Short mmCIF file of the C-alpha atoms (twelve columns), coordinates in Angstrom:
data_MODEL
# 
_entry.id   MODEL 
# 
loop_
_atom_site.group_PDB 
_atom_site.id 
_atom_site.type_symbol 
_atom_site.label_atom_id 
_atom_site.label_alt_id 
_atom_site.label_comp_id 
_atom_site.label_asym_id 
_atom_site.label_seq_id 
_atom_site.Cartn_x 
_atom_site.Cartn_y 
_atom_site.Cartn_z 
_atom_site.pdbx_PDB_model_num 
ATOM 1  C CA . MET A 1  13.858 -15.327 34.112  1 
ATOM 2  C CA . LYS A 2  10.989 -12.886 33.566  1 
ATOM 3  C CA . ASN A 3  8.264  -13.545 31.026  1 
ATOM 4  C CA . PHE A 4  6.550  -10.479 29.587  1 
ATOM 5  C CA . ASN A 5  3.322  -10.741 27.616  1 
ATOM 6  C CA . HIS A 6  2.795  -7.983  25.056  1 
ATOM 7  C CA . GLY A 7  -0.069 -9.600  23.141  1 
ATOM 8  C CA . GLY A 8  -2.191 -6.454  22.888  1 
ATOM 9  C CA . SER A 9  0.293  -4.483  20.849  1 
ATOM 10 C CA . ASN A 10 0.810  -7.402  18.483  1 
ATOM 11 C CA . ALA A 11 -2.939 -7.564  17.844  1 
ATOM 12 C CA . VAL A 12 -3.089 -3.831  17.093  1 
ATOM 13 C CA . TYR A 13 -0.133 -4.088  14.722  1 
ATOM 14 C CA . GLY A 14 -1.669 -7.139  13.022  1 
ATOM 15 C CA . LEU A 15 -5.038 -5.486  12.480  1 
ATOM 16 C CA . GLY A 16 -3.306 -2.320  11.325  1 
ATOM 17 C CA . PHE A 17 -1.219 -4.355  8.893   1 
ATOM 18 C CA . ILE A 18 -4.315 -5.963  7.396   1 
ATOM 19 C CA . GLY A 19 -6.071 -2.616  7.073   1 
ATOM 20 C CA . ALA A 20 -3.024 -0.930  5.568   1 
ATOM 21 C CA . ALA A 21 -2.498 -3.797  3.125   1 
ATOM 22 C CA . ILE A 22 -6.107 -3.572  1.955   1 
ATOM 23 C CA . TYR A 23 -5.807 0.198   1.581   1 
ATOM 24 C CA . PHE A 24 -2.451 0.302   -0.219  1 
ATOM 25 C CA . ILE A 25 -3.075 -2.724  -2.448  1 
ATOM 26 C CA . GLY A 26 -6.575 -1.453  -3.262  1 
ATOM 27 C CA . LYS A 27 -5.073 1.786   -4.584  1 
ATOM 28 C CA . ALA A 28 -2.510 -0.052  -6.756  1 
ATOM 29 C CA . ALA A 29 -2.962 0.043   -10.527 1 
ATOM 30 C CA . THR A 30 -0.311 -2.548  -11.403 1 
ATOM 31 C CA . PHE A 31 1.166  -5.678  -9.870  1 
ATOM 32 C CA . TRP A 32 4.387  -3.937  -8.839  1 
ATOM 33 C CA . LEU A 33 2.488  -1.111  -7.177  1 
ATOM 34 C CA . ALA A 34 0.585  -3.798  -5.255  1 
ATOM 35 C CA . VAL A 35 3.928  -5.284  -4.146  1 
ATOM 36 C CA . LEU A 36 5.019  -1.813  -3.064  1 
ATOM 37 C CA . GLY A 37 1.695  -1.456  -1.226  1 
ATOM 38 C CA . PHE A 38 2.399  -4.674  0.657   1 
ATOM 39 C CA . LEU A 39 5.816  -3.370  1.678   1 
ATOM 40 C CA . LYS A 40 4.252  -0.092  2.796   1 
ATOM 41 C CA . ALA A 41 1.770  -2.063  4.876   1 
ATOM 42 C CA . LEU A 42 4.660  -3.636  6.773   1 
ATOM 43 C CA . VAL A 43 5.822  -0.204  7.966   1 
ATOM 44 C CA . TRP A 44 2.423  1.481   8.389   1 
ATOM 45 C CA . PRO A 45 3.257  2.906   11.854  1 
ATOM 46 C CA . ALA A 46 6.034  4.979   10.295  1 
ATOM 47 C CA . TYR A 47 3.568  6.422   7.770   1 
ATOM 48 C CA . LEU A 48 1.082  7.136   10.547  1 
ATOM 49 C CA . ILE A 49 3.593  9.034   12.664  1 
ATOM 50 C CA . TYR A 50 5.052  10.909  9.677   1 
ATOM 51 C CA . TYR A 51 1.696  12.177  8.425   1 
ATOM 52 C CA . ALA A 52 0.434  12.903  11.953  1 
ATOM 53 C CA . LEU A 53 3.486  15.046  12.685  1 
ATOM 54 C CA . ASN A 54 3.133  16.833  9.335   1 
ATOM 55 C CA . PHE A 55 -0.492 17.568  10.141  1 
ATOM 56 C CA . LEU A 56 0.334  18.848  13.616  1 
ATOM 57 C CA . ALA A 57 3.175  21.022  12.313  1 
ATOM 58 C CA . LYS A 58 0.799  23.085  10.156  1 
# 
């Protein structure tokens, strides 16, 4: 049985999650927008790729 260690990518995702949560929750005006900001922080790589591709397409 092979054991693969992918600890580096987990650290990047974790730090990105914290940064995205601070950003999105900091912009929230109400409690429910803060909850939505937390959910957005969970999928921050999708936002990153989407906006990067939109920027590159212009």
